N, C-alpha and C positions, 0 to 999 in steps of 0.2 A: 479798189476792188481786190479781193483775194480769191484764190481758186479753190473751190470746194474739193476737199480731199487732199489738198497740197499743204504740207507743213511749211510754214514760213521760214525762210532762210534768215540767219542773223550774222553771218560772217562771210568775208571774202578775202582772198589772198591775191595780190597782184605783184608784178615785178616791174619796176621802172625801166624803161628802155635805156640801154647804153648807147654811146655814140656809134658803136659797131653795128647798131641795128640797120644802118644804111647798106650793110653788106649781107643782109639776111637772105635766106633761100627764097626764090620766087619763080613762078611760071607766068606771072601776070603780064609782063612786058609793058608796064605802065610808067617806066622811068624809075630813077633812084629816089628813095624817100628823102625828105628834108628832116634832119634830126630835130631841129628846134620845133618845127610844126608837129612832128610825131610826139614830142614831149608835151606840148600844149594839149594835143588831143587826148593823150593818156591822162593828163591831170583832170580834164573834163570828164573822162570816163570814171575816174575814181570818185569825183564829186557826185556823179549820178548814182553810183553804187551806195554811197553814204546817204544820199537823199532818199534812197529806197529802203533805208533802215539797216544797212549792213555795216557792221564794225569791220573796217577794211585795213588789213595789214599790208603795208607797202614795203616790199623787199628791195634791197639795193640792186643796181644793175650788175650784170655779169658780162664784162666786156669781152671775155674769151668765147662767149656764146651769143652771137648776134641775134638769134631767134628766141632767146630766153625770156623776153617779155611775153611771149605766147605761153604763159605758165600752165594753161589748161592741158596742154599735150603731155605733160610729164606726170600727171596724177589724175586718178578718178576718185572724186570725193563724194561720199554719200552720208546720210545720217548715221548709218550703222558701221561704217568703216571706210578705209582709204586703200587704194591700190596704186603703188608706184609703177609707172609704165616702163617700157623699154622702147624709146622712140625709134621709128623705122628708118631714120637717117642717122648714120654713125656720127655725123657732124654734131648731133644734139644729145647723144647718149650721156655725156658727162653731166648734163644738167640735173639728172635725177639725184646726184649726190648732194645737191644744195637744197633740194626740197624735202628730203627725208627728215632732217632734224626739225624743220618747220612743222610738218604734219604730226610729228610725234608729240608736239605740244597740245594737240587736240584729240589724237587717237591713241589709245593704249596699244593697239596692234595695227601695224601697217603691212599689208601684203605686197608682193612684188611679182612682176612679170619677169621670167628668166629665159635665157637662151634655150632653144632657138626662137622663142617667141618674140615678136615685135608688136607694139601697140602704141598708137597715138590716141590720147583720150578725145581728140577732135573727131574720132571715128565712133564715139560711143554716145548714143542718144538715149537720155533717160526720159521715159514716158511714165510718170507716176510709179516708179519702182520696177517697171519692165524696161529692160535695156536692149536696144538694138545696136549691134556691133557691126560696123562696116568693114568688109575686107577690101583693103586698098593697097597701094604701093607702100604705105607706111604701116599697115596693120596686117599681119599674116594669120593663117589659120591656127598656128600654134599659140600665138598671142591671144587670139579671140577665144580659143578653147580654155586657156588658163584664166582669162578674165571671166568667162562664163562660170567656171568652177568657183572662183573667188566670190562672185556675186551670189551664186546659189548658196554658198556657205554662210552668207550674211542674211539669207532669207529672201533674196530677190530672184526674178526670172530674167532670162536673156534669150535672144535669138540673133542670128547673123544674116547679113545680106551682102551682096557684092556692090561696091561703090561704082556707080555708072559714070559719073563725071564729077569734076571738082577734086580738090586735093584730099578733102575728108568728107565723110558722110554729112557732118553738120555744116559743111560749106553750102549745102543745098537743101537741108531739112532742119527745121527747128520745131520744138514742141512748145506751144504757147500756153498750154493748160486747158482745162475744161474739154478735153478730148479733141482739141484742134491743132492741126499741123500747118505750118507755113512752109511751102515746098515749091520747088521748080517742077516743070512738067516731066523731068526725068524720073521723078518718083511718084507722080500723080496716080499711076496705076499699079504701084507696088503692092503685091498681095499682103505683105505684112502690115501695110497701112490701111487696108480696106475698111476697117471698122472705125476709122477716125474721120472727122470732118476735115476738109482741106481748104486752105487759102492758096491758090495756085498763082505763082508769079509769072509774068511774061519773061522771055529770054533776056531782054535788055535790063531786067532788074534782078538777075540771078544773084548778084552779090548780096542783096538785101535779104536773101533767104536765111542768112546767119543772124539771128536775133537772140536776145536774152530776156527772158521773163523773170523779173525780180519782184516778188511780193505783190504781184498784180499789175506792175508797170512793165511794158515791153520796150526795151531799148532797141532802137533801130538805127541803121546808118542814115545820115542826112542825104537828100538828093534822090530819093526813090519814092515818088508820090503814090504809085500804085500800091507798093508794100504798106505804106502808112495808111492808106485808105482801107485796104483789106483788113489790116489788123484792128483798126478802129471800128470798122463795120462789124467785126466779130465780137465787139463789146469790150475791147481792152483800151486802157489809157496808154499812150505812147510817149516816148521821149527820144528825140532825134539827136544824134551825135555825129560830128564830122569824123570820118574814118579814112580819109583819102590816103594817108601815108601808110596805113596798115593794109589797105586794099592792094597797094603796090607790092606787098610782101605776102600775098595770099592769106592775110590774117583778117579775122572778123571779130565781132563783138564778144562772142563766147570764148574766143581764144585767149583773151587778155586777163582772165580771172578764174580762180577756183571759188565756187560759191556753195555754201553748205550751211547746215544747222548744227551748232555746237551746244551741248548742254552745259 
């Protein structure tokens, strides 16, 4: 199944986790990740992207940056252009220098967020070319303003909202396609989302709110039956992936890749 009005993606960029991933930032309090299991889960994730039709570039690990496997945060990629972010934790800021030359292989022009702006792309939700930017501890107003300007210059629209809970906006809201959001109760009544249909998750399945829709298949974390049922009842095919080691690091399915269409 493909989504009406959605241009199929054909590429993904991922970064293999380094051994330092066990020291990554986290508020989850679920224990230290197991590196070997994290690597196995990452390999399964890459296979899933390829099975969904994406030519997937696997970048080498960056041991100096434990969170660098969460490559989504350092760039916002669209069909019309890319924006290099400025992560809201100084601990991660250096990661951007490693993603710039990669993106320049696909985009003639790469825009950037500059000081005093901060932006994690995990706070940016793309709803068919309309972007909702979450203001959080990682993304400030200056960063959101710059991002909005860049997106408008590319022909997109954007709006901002304050992140109510979770590390990033996309920790608790995903766009499935066909005008449907998967969300926690925290965003169920959000005015910016009032025109969309919603699959609302119970509190105990909050982690499953971060999903990835890839060319009609929705990747969801294993172990969350309500999320799986809701997404399938909405008419989507699902593929479950074990994400236990990334959950320990506040990371979700969308965090692990940059997904886009390249001509």
